[in-house]
N, C-alpha and C positions, 0 to 999 in steps of 0.2 A: 169086149167091153171097153173101149178105151173110155178113162176118164183126165181130164186136166185139172189140177189140183191149182191153180194160176187165178187167182181174182184182182184185178186190179180198183183200189179205191181211187175217185177221184173229188178231191175236197172236201177231206175228212178222214177221220180215222174208224176203226170199226175193231171191235172186241168180238165179233159172233165167230164164230165155228159155220162152216157150210156143209162140211164132210162127218161123216160118223166115222169115228177114232178106231172101230173094230173092222167095219166091212167097205171103210171108205167110198160110199154111195153119198152120193148128195141128199140133204137135210132140206123136206119138202115141205111138208107138212109143220102145223104150229106145235102136234105132239112130238113132229122130232126137234124141233128147237129146243121143247120143254125138257126133253129127256135127253138132249145133248149136253143141257145147262149141269142137271142134276147128277146125272150120270156119264157122262162121256159118252155117249153109244145113241144110236136112233133109236125109234121108236121100236122096229122091227127085233133090233138086236137086243131092247130093254124087253119087251116080252120072250123074245127065245133065252136068254140068257142071263138077264139081272134080275125081274121079277121076281124069281123064286129064291132067289140068294140077295136080298137086298143087302144087308145085314156085312155079309160074307162080301159081296160088290164094293161095297165102300171102305172094308178093309183093304181092298188090291184083288180081290180074285179075280180072273179071269180066266174065259175056255183055255183050251189047250188049243197049240198054232192046226196041230190035225184038224180036230171039231170046226174050228173056227175057218180053215180052209174049204174044209167039205161043206160048210155051211154058205161060203160065198159061192161057193162054185153053183149050187141047189139054187141060189139067189138070182146069179147069174142066167141058168138053165129058165127057170121060172119066166124070167123077165123079157130072155128073147124068144122063146115060144110061142106058139098061137095056141090058144086052148081052144080045145075040141069039145064040145057040149051035143051028148048024145042024145 
């Protein structure tokens, strides 16, 4: 999956983020934007990493790079494969 992180603003300024600081996926839902403002990550990353460690997260804790890499690979795989229901 390729992500182009360039956004061009015409006639105005924007202080809103459009991508998760952790997984680099685009923010799509209202929940994504809400969690991005408060926790600097999308809703999925919030549920996976930040929710159970809110205090630590606010104090700067972030997942290890290997865990984050594995999470992103899993997310890519889930988003690219067709789910088969038996």
